C-alpha positions in Angstrom: 75.7 135.8 128.8 77.9 134.3 131.7 75.2 131.9 132.5 74.9 130.6 128.8 78.8 130.3 128.6 78.8 128.2 131.5 76.0 126.0 130.4 77.6 125.6 126.9 80.9 124.7 128.6 79.2 122.3 131.1 77.2 120.7 128.2 80.5 120.3 126.1 82.3 118.7 129.0 79.3 116.2 129.4 79.4 115.4 125.7 83.1 115.0 125.8 83.0 112.7 128.8 80.2 110.7 127.2 82.2 110.4 124.0 85.3 109.3 126.0 83.2 106.7 127.7 81.9 105.4 124.4 85.3 105.2 123.0 86.5 103.2 125.9 83.4 101.0 125.5 84.2 100.4 122.0 87.9 99.8 122.6 89.0 96.1 121.7 91.7 94.4 123.6 93.7 92.3 121.0 95.3 89.3 121.9 97.7 87.0 119.7 99.9 84.1 120.0 102.9 82.7 118.5 101.5 80.2 115.6 103.1 76.9 117.1 99.9 75.1 116.3 97.3 75.3 113.6 95.3 78.6 113.6 91.9 76.8 114.1 93.4 75.1 117.2 94.9 78.4 118.6 91.5 80.0 118.3 89.7 77.1 120.1 92.2 77.1 123.0 91.9 80.8 123.3 88.1 81.3 123.1 86.9 80.5 126.8 90.0 82.4 128.1 89.1 85.4 126.0 85.4 85.3 127.5 86.7 85.1 131.0 89.1 88.1 130.4 86.4 90.1 128.9 84.5 89.9 132.4 87.7 90.6 134.3 89.0 93.6 132.3 85.6 95.0 131.2 86.6 95.2 127.6 85.9 93.2 124.4 88.6 90.7 123.9 89.5 89.5 120.3 92.1 86.8 119.3 94.2 88.1 116.3 96.1 85.4 114.5 99.5 86.1 112.9 101.2 84.4 109.9 104.6 83.5 111.7 106.6 84.0 114.8 108.2 87.2 113.7 105.1 88.8 113.1 103.9 88.1 116.8 106.8 90.3 117.8 106.3 93.0 115.4 102.4 93.0 116.2 103.0 93.7 120.0 106.0 96.2 119.4 103.9 98.3 116.8 100.8 98.1 119.1 98.8 96.0 116.6 97.8 93.8 119.5 97.9 94.5 123.3 99.0 91.0 124.6 100.8 87.9 123.1 101.4 84.3 124.1 105.2 84.1 123.6 107.6 81.4 123.5 110.7 82.2 125.7 112.8 82.9 122.6 110.2 85.0 121.1 109.9 87.0 124.3 113.7 87.5 124.1 113.5 88.7 120.7 110.5 91.0 121.4 112.4 92.5 124.4 115.6 92.9 122.5 113.8 94.5 119.6 111.9 97.0 121.8 114.9 97.8 123.8 113.6 96.3 126.9 109.9 97.6 126.6 108.1 94.2 126.8 106.9 92.8 130.2 106.1 89.2 130.7 103.2 89.0 133.1 102.4 85.5 134.1 103.3 81.9 132.8 102.1 78.5 133.6 103.8 76.4 136.5 104.9 74.0 133.7 106.8 76.7 132.0 109.3 77.1 134.9 110.8 73.7 133.7 109.5 73.3 130.1 110.9 70.5 128.0 111.4 69.4 124.4 111.3 65.9 123.0 113.1 64.2 120.1 111.0 61.8 118.2 111.4 59.2 115.4 110.0 56.2 113.8 113.7 54.7 113.0 114.8 51.7 115.3 118.4 52.8 114.6 117.9 56.2 116.4 118.1 56.1 120.2 120.2 58.9 121.2 121.1 62.3 120.0 124.5 60.9 118.7 122.5 58.6 116.5 121.2 61.6 114.6 124.5 62.2 112.8 124.1 61.7 109.1 120.4 61.7 109.4 117.5 64.2 108.6 115.8 66.2 111.3 112.9 68.7 111.4 112.8 71.6 113.8 109.5 73.6 114.2 109.7 77.4 113.5 113.1 79.0 113.3 112.0 81.3 116.2 110.5 78.5 118.2 112.1 78.1 121.8 110.8 74.5 122.2 110.8 73.4 118.6 114.3 74.9 117.6 116.5 77.0 120.0 116.8 74.7 122.9 116.8 71.5 120.9 119.7 73.0 118.8 121.2 74.2 122.2 121.2 70.6 123.7 122.6 69.1 120.3 125.5 71.5 120.5 125.9 70.6 124.2 126.3 67.1 123.1 129.0 68.1 120.5 126.5 67.7 117.6 126.4 70.5 114.9 123.0 70.2 113.3 124.2 72.3 110.2 127.3 70.0 109.6 126.8 66.7 111.3 123.3 66.1 110.0 122.5 65.0 106.6 119.6 67.7 106.3 117.5 69.9 108.6 114.2 71.2 107.8 111.7 73.7 109.5 108.0 72.5 109.6 106.7 75.7 111.1 104.7 74.2 114.0 104.9 71.3 116.4 102.1 69.2 115.1 103.7 69.6 111.6 106.8 68.2 112.8 105.2 65.1 114.2 103.4 64.6 110.8 106.7 65.1 109.1 108.2 62.4 111.1 105.2 59.9 110.9 105.0 60.4 107.1 108.7 59.4 106.6 109.8 63.0 105.3 112.5 63.1 107.9 114.3 60.7 110.3 113.5 62.5 113.4 111.9 65.7 114.7 112.1 68.0 117.8 108.9 69.6 119.4 107.6 70.9 122.6 106.4 68.2 125.2 103.0 69.8 125.7 102.0 69.4 122.1 103.4 66.0 122.1 101.4 64.8 125.1 98.3 66.4 123.6 98.7 64.6 120.3 99.3 61.2 122.2 96.0 61.8 124.4 93.9 62.6 121.4 95.2 59.5 119.6 96.4 61.7 116.7 99.7 59.8 116.9 100.7 56.3 117.9 103.7 56.5 120.3 104.4 52.9 119.5 105.2 54.0 116.0 106.4 57.7 116.5 108.4 57.3 119.8 110.3 59.7 122.0 114.1 58.8 122.1 115.4 61.9 124.0 113.9 64.6 126.5 115.6 67.7 127.1 116.4 69.1 130.7 113.9 71.9 131.8 114.1 75.5 130.8 111.7 78.7 131.2 109.4 79.0 128.2 105.9 80.3 127.4 104.5 83.6 128.9 101.8 86.1 128.5 103.5 89.5 127.6 102.5 93.0 127.2 104.1 96.3 126.3 105.8 98.0 129.4 103.9 101.1 128.9 100.5 99.5 129.2 98.2 101.3 131.7 99.3 99.9 135.1 95.7 99.4 136.4 94.9 97.2 133.1 98.2 95.3 133.7 97.0 94.4 137.3 93.6 93.4 136.2 95.3 91.0 133.5 97.7 89.5 136.1 94.9 89.3 138.7 92.7 87.5 136.4 95.3 84.8 135.4 96.3 84.3 139.0 92.6 83.9 140.1 91.9 81.0 137.8 91.2 78.0 140.1 91.4 74.6 138.9 89.0 73.4 141.5 86.3 75.4 139.9 84.5 73.8 137.0 84.3 76.7 134.8 87.9 77.7 135.3 89.1 74.1 134.9 87.6 74.1 131.3 90.1 77.2 130.6 92.8 75.7 132.4 92.7 72.2 130.5 92.7 74.1 127.1 95.9 75.9 128.3 97.2 72.7 129.5 98.1 73.9 133.1 96.8 73.8 136.7 97.9 77.2 137.7 99.2 80.5 136.4 102.1 82.2 138.4 103.9 85.5 138.0 107.0 85.6 135.8 109.8 88.4 135.0 112.1 89.2 132.3 115.1 88.1 134.4 113.7 84.3 134.1 114.8 84.4 130.5 118.4 85.3 130.8 119.4 81.7 130.1 117.3 81.5 127.0 118.9 84.7 125.9 122.3 83.2 126.6 121.4 79.9 124.7 120.2 82.0 121.6 123.4 83.9 121.5 125.5 80.7 122.1 123.4 79.0 119.2 124.2 82.1 117.0 120.5 83.1 116.8 120.6 86.2 118.6 123.3 88.8 118.2 
């Protein structure tokens, strides 16, 4: 009887282990990103990175699009996704909502001194002060580079967009802001410099028609964030995977080019204290 019980227990443990391994193998690592560009573009940019991460962490990686910036925050906090590409402001919002339970892992070198640009087709607009009495489009209300920091620098220039401009609008995404300016729907628009440069390079906008008239000083922006309670080993694998990307390797360069960077570097929550202060100063965070 003892032998039989031992055999049964051993078999049960083996089955449990096999079941556990199967569950682990079936687990999907879900990634999302703030929708600052068209969903198809976000999917295209992430695909090779997702395939690379699958090899590095030994799990299936899937991109899960969200409808708006707020949804990306809620998705990570509520464990609907495991990692999100946040802008600086959305990271601050997520960290605030979760009471400090979001950890930024890495950022691109460009995100240490990211910038926004103001664009227009009007010959009469050549400075921020010229925007008084004009119409302006931001991107999403929760966008760091498409709203928060452009608003912050307007306020620093003694221009209140809510009272000094004729009208402000929110396009929802950076490329949509450029389309609104090019189409004459607004006199000017603010967006992130990375998307602007990409649109110019792809000849989707003519910089002789839609032109930059102001570029902001640098600030911390985008990062890849996870929940603080994520398994430490997985967090390390993810961080190491990003830091191992080498622009001199052709297969890595393809990934880096889509991410518009030459290198990923570690980051930390303290880097975003100024973004938090700017959000509070602009009345966008209590």
